[in-house]
N, C-alpha and C positions, 0 to 999 in steps of 0.2 A: 756024447752027452756034454763034453767040454765045449765042443763047437757050438752046440745049441745054447749052452749057458752064456758063451761069449756073445753070440748074436743077440740074446735077450738083454744082456747088460748094455750092449751098444744101442739097441733100440730104446731102452729105458733112458739112457743118457741123452740120446737125440730128442726124445719126447720132452725130457726135462729142459733141454735148451730151448725147445720150441715154445714152452709155456712161460719162459722168462719174458718180461716186458721189453718191448722194443723202444729205444730212445735215440734221439738225434744228437750227434756230437760233431764238433769241429775242432780244428787245431788252434792252439795258441800261436800267434804269428808275431814276428818282429817288424815293426813299422815305425815310420816317422809320425810323431804326434803333433797335431795342431788343434789347440783349443780355440774355438771361435764361436761367435753367435751371428745369426743371419739377419738381414734387413733388406728391404726393397728401396730403390732409389730412382731418381729421374735426373737426367742431365739438364741443368738450368743455368742461365746467367747468374752471376753473383747477385745482381740486383736488377730489377725491372723498374723503369721510370715511367709512371703514368703522366701523360701530358694533359693538363687540365686548363679549363677556361679561367683566366685571371679576373674576368668581370662578366656580369650578365649581358647578354646580347644575342645577336644572330650570327651564326657561323657563315661568313660570306665567302671565305676562300679556304680550300684545302690543297696544299702544294705538294703533298707526298701521298703514296699509297702503300699498301701492305708489301713488305719485302724490300722497300727502298732503303738504300744506305744513306745515312745522314751524319752530319758532323756537328760539333759543338756550336751552339748559337745559330744554327741554320733555321730560317723561318719555316714553320711547318703549317700553320693555319692562322686565319684572321677571324676574330670574334668582335664584330663591330657593335658599338652601343651609341645611339644618338646623343645621349646625355654626356658621354665622355667627350665627343666632338664639340658639343656646345660649351662645356666647361673649359675646354682648351681654347676655343676662340674668345670666350669671355675673359679668360685670364690673360690672353695676349692683348686684348683691348685695354684691360685694366693696367697692364704693364706699360703700354704706350702712353696712356694718360698720365700715369705717375712719373714716367720718364720726362714728359713734356713739362710737368709742373716742377720737377726737380732740376730742370735745366737752368743754371744760374744766370745765363745771359738772356734767355728768351721766356722764362717762366712768367706768366701774367700775375701770379701771386706775388712773386718777388718784385716785379715791376711796380706793383702798387706800393710796396714798402719803399722802393727807390724814389717814387714820386713824392710820397709823404716826406721822406728824408730831405729831398731837394727843396721842397716848399718850406720846411722847417728851417733848413739851412739859410734860406733867403731871409726869413723872419729873424733869425739870429743875427745876420749881418745888419739888418735894419736896427735891431735893438742895440747892438754894439755901437753903431754910428750915433744913435740917439744918446747913448751913455757918454761918448766922447764929447758930443756937443754940449751936453749939460755939465760935464766936468769943466770945460773951458768957461762956461757961463758962470759956474759957481766961483771960479777963480776971480772973475771980474765982477762978482757980486750982482750978476744979472739974473741968476736963478737961485732958488733955495736948495739947501742940502736935502730937504725932503724929496724934491723932484729928482735929484741925483740918486737917492736911495731907491726910489721907485724904478728908475731905469736899470740900476744894477740888479734889482730883484727880477725884472723882466728878462734880462740877459741870462741869469741863472736858470730861470724857468724854461725858456726856449732851448737853452743848451741841454738841459736835462731831458726835454722832450725829444730832441734830436738823438741823444745817446740812447734813449729808450727805444726809439724806432729802429736804430741800427742793431741793437741787441735782439729786438723782436724779429728782425729779418734773419739774423743768424739762427735763432731758435726755430723759425719757420723752415729755413733751409734744412736743418737737421731732421725736422719732422718729415719734410717731403722726401728726403733721402731714405729715411726709415721706411716710409710708405712704398718707395720704389723697391727697396730690398724685399719687403714683404710680397709685393706684386711679382717680383722676379722669382721668388721661392714658390709662390702659388702657380706661376706659369711653368716652372720646372716640374712641379708635381703633376700638373695637368698634362704636360707633354709626356711625362713618364707613364701616366695612365694610358695616354693615347698609344704610346709605343707598346705597352703591354697588351694591347688588343691583338698584336701579332705575337703568336705563341712560338717560342723558339725551342730548339733541341737542348736539353739540359746536360748531355753527355756526348763525348767524342766517340767516333768509330762505332756508331750505333746502327741498329736496323729496326724498321717499323714492324712490330710484331702482329698487329691486327689491322683490319680495315677501319679507316677513320669514319667518323660520323658524316652524314650527308650534308652538303651545302644547303643552307636554309633552316637548319635545326636551331631552335631557340635553346639557349643554355643559361644555366645559373652559375654563380661563382663556384669554382672547383668541380664543375661537371667534367668527367673524363671525355677526351676527344680521341686519343689513341695512346698506344704504349710503345716505348722504345727500350732497347737494351743492347749491350755489347755482347753479341752472340758468336764472336769469333771462336773457333774450336779450342784454341789455347786458353781462352778466358772462361770456359764453362767449368762448372763444378758438378759433381754428383751429389745431389741433396737427398740424403737418406732419411727414412723414418724409422727411428730406433725405438723399440718397445721400452716402456718405463722400467721393466725388470732388468734390462740390460744397460740402463743409463749409467750406472756406477762403474761399468766396465769400459766405458769409452774415455779416451784421453787424447789430447792434441798430439799429433805426430804418430799416432797409432797406424800400423800397417793394415791396409784393407785390400782384399782381392775381390775382383768383380768380374761378372760376365754381363754383357749387353745383348739383348735379344737381336739387335741389328748386326752383331758380330758373333754368330753362334759357335764358331770354332776357336775363339780366342779368350784368354783370361787377361784382365788388365790389373795393373798395380796402382794403388792409390795411397794417400796419406790423409788422415783426419786433420782438417785444417781449422774448423770452427765448430764449437758445440753450443747450440742455442739453449738457454736456460728454461724457457717456458714451454710447457707441453701443450700439444693440441688438445683442447678440452673435449672434443668428441672422440678422437681416435686414441687418446692417451699415449701419444708417441712424441719423441723429441727429434727435432731436426738437427742433422749433423752434415756439415759441408765437407766433402771429400775431394781433395785435389787429385786430378788425374795426372799421374807421373808421365804417362805416354800421351803426347799431344798429337793425336791422330786427326788428320784433316777431314775425316769422315764423320766426326762428331757433329751432332745437331741437337739443338734444344728440344726436349720432349722425349728423347730416347730413354727407355727404361731398362732396368737390369736388377740383378741381385748382388748383394754384397756380403762378404764374410769379414767381420772385424776380428782380427787375430788378437787373442788374449794371451796365449802362451804357446810355445813351440818346443819340441824335443826332436833331436835327430833320430834317436832309436828308443823304442820302448816295446814291451810285450803288451799286445792288445787282444781282446776277445769281443765277440758280438755282444751288444748291449742286453739281448734277451738271455745271455748266460748268467746274468746277475738276477737272482730270484730272491726277493725279500732280503736283499743285502748280502746274500750268500752265493758262492760259486761251487758247483758240483763237478767233480771230475770222475771219469771212468778209468780205473786202473785194474788191469788183470781181470776184466769182466765184471768188476764190482764198483758200486758207487762209493766215492770218497768225498768228504767235505773238508778241504784243506783250509788253513787259516790264511786268508788272502787279504792283502791291503790294496785298495783300489785308488786310482788317481784321477786323471782327466776323463770326463765323460762327455759323450755326444749322443745324438739320437741313434747312431749306428753302432758305435763301438765304445769300449771302456778300457782305459789303461790299467794294467796290473803292475803295481810297484813291487810286490813281493808275494810269495806263496805258490807260484806256478812255475813250470818249466816249459821249454820250447816244445817238448814232445807230448805234453799233456793234451788229452782230449776232454774238452769241457762240454757239459750238457747244455744243449740249446732248446730242447723240448721241455714242457712243464714238468716239474718234479712230482707234482701231485702228492699221493700218500706214500711214496717210496721213501726209504730211509737209508742212511749210510750202511754199507755192507751188502745191500741188495744186489743180487746177480742180475745183469741185464744184457740184452743183445743191443748192438749199436748199428746205426745207419749214419754213415759219414756224409757231411755236407761241406762243400768248399767254403773256406772262411769268408771270401768276398761275397759269395751267394748268401751265406747266412746273415752277414751284416746288411746286405742289400735288402733283406726282408723288412728292415726297420726304417728304410729310407723313404720319407714322404716325397710326394711328387714335386713340391716346391723347394726342396733342398738339394737340387741337382747342381748347385753352384760349386761347392768345394768340399771334398771329403775331409773330415777332421783328422783322419788318420791315413797316412799314405805308406 
């Protein structure tokens, strides 16, 4: 009878255990904590330089092609306009005319003044000789004082005319020189416009990024012809698109860890170099330039990757899978029963959550939904590896960098 009773009790206990709910649990682990947020980015030159037409006209020459290396002020293309050529020739002719007129020795305008001055000077000599003759005649009472006064007035009048002609010549010379300076300035401007028909490279150590327009294309002012940029690997930056909710967590000098799809087995280090203030109106993201600390010669513009902007790091911390936090609470299985300890949480990520206090290394935390169960409920457990449990929360796009290691 005793044996039968024992068997019955054992069967009853086994049945009781079987009807207990099954829950998934995993261990609290000690890991390095990294709080970060993710973004996507593209390797780009710091700045691209669109090369545009300086004047309307016909694209008559293209001296480079896509991929060519170019240097500062190297001629790239010619956009010719007939009006520019005409204005340059017209300005040159105007300058030559003004130069001839302002030539003090050979100017026909000045020679006219010189002729008038010479003729007036001869008249002045005649008037002075007449004055001297009448002066002698008055002394000998052969001529009247009235005749002498008239001759003196004639001398003063002719002398004044001569002086006026000389000053008029000086004024005309200043005017002609001014006209020459204006003509030279106009010619300088016309030649500058003529030179601007040849479009030059605005930056050194550049590469042509796209295929230029075809010869014969008619262009307006500022129409793009091609684009150049310095795309040397050591000059490229990773330009990231940071969501607006993460904008306040970005700062210059911030550590950034990256993976590039072109280098699947490597992780790169970077540093936030420049944060742009204006958001993209469509995507609602902010651009952030990240300097690549490793200058790999394999970098090329257009390579894409994923970035983790490091906000905070801890060398050691207790962490649990993020699904272990249910409605702000953490449940633990101790001695086969559910327990709800007073837990303080810290850094959170998609996969894991830091526990600052309230749990021990040996604790088994509940990862399956708590449902209608309550504290003290007896349960059966199914153990899940901590990494496998956290991996269930990992989205496909977040393969870049685990927040907790």
